[in-house]
Each structure stands twice: as C-alpha cells, then as structure tokens.
C-alpha positions in Angstrom: -55.9 14.1 -35.2 -54.4 17.2 -33.7 -51.8 16.7 -31.0 -53.1 19.8 -29.3 -56.7 20.0 -27.9 -56.7 23.8 -27.5 -54.3 26.6 -27.0 -55.8 27.3 -23.6 -55.2 23.8 -22.4 -51.6 24.0 -23.6 -51.1 27.3 -21.8 -52.8 26.0 -18.6 -51.7 22.4 -18.4 -49.2 21.7 -21.2 -51.8 19.4 -22.9 -49.8 18.3 -25.9 -50.1 14.7 -27.2 -47.1 12.6 -28.2 -47.5 11.3 -31.7 -47.8 7.5 -32.1 -44.5 7.0 -33.9 -42.6 8.8 -31.1 -44.5 6.7 -28.5 -43.4 3.5 -30.2 -39.8 4.6 -30.5 -39.7 5.5 -26.8 -41.2 2.2 -25.8 -38.7 0.3 -28.0 -36.0 1.6 -25.7 -37.4 -0.7 -23.0 -38.9 -3.2 -25.5 -38.3 -6.3 -23.3 -40.2 -4.8 -20.4 -43.2 -3.6 -22.5 -43.6 -7.2 -23.7 -43.5 -8.7 -20.2 -47.0 -9.3 -18.9 -46.3 -8.4 -15.2 -43.9 -5.5 -15.8 -45.4 -2.4 -14.1 -45.6 1.0 -15.8 -46.6 4.3 -14.4 -47.3 7.4 -16.6 -47.4 10.4 -14.3 -49.2 12.6 -16.9 -51.1 10.0 -18.8 -53.6 12.2 -20.6 -56.0 10.0 -22.5 -53.6 7.2 -22.6 -51.2 7.5 -25.6 -48.4 5.6 -23.9 -50.6 3.3 -21.8 -52.7 2.2 -24.8 -49.6 1.0 -26.6 -48.1 -0.6 -23.6 -51.3 -2.6 -23.0 -51.4 -3.7 -26.7 -47.8 -5.0 -26.4 -48.6 -6.8 -23.2 -51.7 -8.4 -24.7 -49.6 -9.6 -27.7 -47.4 -11.3 -25.1 -50.5 -12.9 -23.6 -51.5 -14.3 -27.0 -48.0 -15.6 -27.6 -47.9 -17.5 -24.3 -51.6 -18.5 -23.7 -53.4 -18.5 -27.1 -54.6 -22.1 -26.6 -55.6 -21.8 -23.0 -58.7 -19.6 -22.5 -58.7 -19.6 -18.7 -55.1 -18.5 -18.5 -55.5 -16.1 -21.4 -58.3 -14.3 -19.6 -56.6 -14.1 -16.3 -53.2 -13.0 -17.7 -54.9 -10.4 -19.9 -56.4 -8.9 -16.7 -53.0 -9.1 -15.0 -51.5 -7.1 -18.0 -54.1 -4.4 -17.3 -53.4 -4.5 -13.6 -49.8 -3.6 -14.1 -50.5 -0.3 -15.9 -50.8 2.9 -13.8 -51.5 6.5 -14.6 -52.0 9.9 -13.0 -53.8 12.7 -14.7 -54.7 16.3 -13.6 -57.7 16.8 -16.0 -60.8 14.8 -15.2 -62.0 14.4 -18.8 -58.6 13.0 -19.7 -58.5 10.4 -17.0 -62.1 9.3 -17.8 -61.1 8.9 -21.5 -58.0 7.0 -20.6 -59.9 4.5 -18.5 -62.5 4.1 -21.3 -59.8 3.6 -23.9 -58.0 0.9 -22.0 -61.2 -0.9 -21.1 -62.3 -0.8 -24.7 -59.0 -2.4 -25.8 -59.2 -5.2 -23.2 -62.9 -5.8 -24.0 -62.2 -6.1 -27.7 -59.2 -8.4 -27.2 -61.3 -10.8 -25.1 -64.6 -10.1 -26.8 -66.3 -9.3 -23.5 -68.7 -6.6 -22.4 -70.3 -5.4 -19.1 -72.1 -8.7 -18.7 -68.8 -10.5 -18.1 -67.2 -10.6 -14.7 -63.8 -9.9 -16.3 -65.1 -6.7 -17.9 -66.4 -5.5 -14.6 -63.3 -6.5 -12.7 -61.2 -4.6 -15.3 -63.5 -1.5 -14.8 -62.8 -1.7 -11.0 -59.0 -2.1 -11.5 -58.9 0.9 -13.8 -60.7 3.0 -11.2 -57.9 2.1 -8.8 -54.9 2.2 -11.1 -55.7 5.4 -13.1 -55.9 8.3 -10.6 -57.3 11.8 -11.1 -54.7 13.8 -9.3 -51.4 15.6 -9.4 -48.1 13.7 -9.8 -46.1 16.6 -8.5 -47.8 16.9 -5.2 -48.6 13.1 -5.2 -52.1 13.8 -4.1 -55.4 12.8 -5.6 -58.0 15.5 -6.7 -59.6 15.3 -3.2 -56.3 16.1 -1.5 -55.6 12.6 -0.1 -52.2 11.0 -0.8 -52.2 9.0 -4.0 -52.2 5.2 -3.2 -51.8 2.5 -5.8 -52.8 -1.1 -5.7 -50.0 -3.7 -6.4 -51.8 -6.6 -8.1 -50.3 -10.1 -8.4 -51.6 -13.2 -9.9 -51.4 -16.2 -7.6 -52.6 -18.7 -10.1 -55.8 -20.8 -10.2 -57.9 -17.7 -10.8 -56.9 -15.8 -7.7 -55.4 -12.3 -7.5 -53.6 -10.6 -4.6 -53.8 -6.9 -3.8 -51.6 -4.7 -1.6 -51.8 -0.9 -1.4 -48.8 1.4 -1.3 -48.6 5.2 -1.0 -46.8 6.8 -4.0 -44.9 9.3 -1.8 -43.4 6.3 0.1 -42.5 4.4 -3.0 -40.7 7.3 -4.6 -38.3 7.3 -1.7 -37.0 3.8 -2.5 -34.1 5.0 -4.6 -32.8 7.4 -1.9 -33.0 4.8 0.8 -31.2 2.1 -1.2 -28.5 4.5 -2.6 -24.9 3.5 -1.6 -23.8 5.4 1.4 -27.3 6.2 2.5 -28.1 5.9 6.2 -30.6 3.2 5.4 -28.8 1.4 2.6 -28.2 -1.7 4.8 -31.9 -2.2 5.2 -34.0 -4.3 2.9 -36.8 -2.6 1.1 -39.2 -4.9 2.9 -38.2 -3.2 6.1 -38.9 0.3 4.8 -41.8 -0.1 2.5 -44.7 -1.9 3.8 -48.2 -1.8 2.3 -50.8 0.4 3.8 -53.4 -2.3 3.2 -53.3 -6.0 2.4 -56.4 -7.8 1.0 -57.2 -11.5 1.0 -56.9 -13.3 -2.4 -59.8 -12.5 -4.7 -61.2 -14.2 -7.8 -62.2 -12.3 -10.9 -65.9 -12.5 -9.8 -65.0 -11.1 -6.4 -63.2 -8.2 -8.0 -66.2 -7.5 -10.2 -68.4 -7.5 -7.1 -66.3 -4.7 -5.6 -67.9 -2.2 -7.9 -70.6 -2.1 -5.3 -68.2 -1.5 -2.4 -64.6 -1.8 -1.2 -63.0 -5.2 -0.7 -62.4 -6.3 2.8 -59.0 -5.9 4.3 -57.1 -8.9 5.4 -56.5 -9.0 9.2 
C-alpha cells in the first residue's frame, strides 16, 4: 500500500501515511500507556487511523488479558477502550474511513454487528470522539469549537459522560506551570465541563443514535 494517496493531497494537506513499523516504534515509547485500557489518546491529524488502530488493538489485548473469562466485563471494558481514543481530521473521507476502521476492529474483536447494542453504542461514541475539523484552529468543520466527550466507566454497566472544549483543555499546561498566576489553583477550579450527562447504559448509548442524550441538571 502506498503511503501517499496522491501528489495533490500531499501538496494541499500533507497527506502522508506513517508506515506501520514506525507507528509501532513510536507507540513503544509509551508502551505502558498504550496497554492501559483507560489511558486517553488524541491524534490531532488522525487520517484514516494508522496510529489509532494500533492503539485500539493494544488496548483490546489488555482487555483480553484482564477479562477473558468474564463476558460482561470484557464487552464493557472493550467499549471503554474505544471511548478513550480521540482524533481530529481535516479531510471528510479520512475521518469517515477512520471511524469505519475502528468500528470494524471492535466489531471483529467482540463478534458483534449493527444488531448489537454495543456496536451501535460504539458507532455513536466514534461520532463524538473522531471529529471532522482543524486541530490548529480547534474548530469543527462547521466552525463550532471542538468539544470532546470524556467517558468513564462507573461499573455495573453504566458509563459517565462529561464534555470539554479542546481550546480550554489545551490551556491546562500553561495554568499549572510553576510561577503562573493560576498555578495555585486546582484544575477542577479552572476546567469545568461544558455539559454533564447522567450515567448511561450501553443500550441507552445505542439509543442516542436517534438523538442527543439528555443533560444532567
């Protein structure tokens, strides 16, 4: 497979694909994190998912290692592994392909298809976590600020979602730097979610394909 889709895409967008061996070597630099189910990764120019695919595969291997004999936990932690992967991509065909690639990997891992709540929940999660937009301006393709969902697993089949704006999150390092005017403040005082949702089950997440989940009040 060529690592360049076309000369024009390279000229216009720098669309060059990182070869698999180099992706693996780079991920090995943070090997422990790539094998932690709830470690969060953001690829600001994710393309069709070269890095994110391999991160998901590593996370799913960790799920197998920890929950191979427990189907309920295996399904839910596999979904959590997907929930902790994020991407931004400027080109619409790339982001669509990236979502499809990750969904295919999860579906094959759990042997599920669109008839399963988990598959539909994963589809919804990917629609939120993989954004068609510009990482430099931190805005989605429609001009709105990029917002990411922070997903957490509460146990017993329930997930928690909180939304954060990317442009706010990127200020965290500056605020916490030693000598900063705000360095004495805890991050919880500076970075609050734009939305908080009530805990949701996998089935409720799957149902959000027909609409937006209700905000907590």
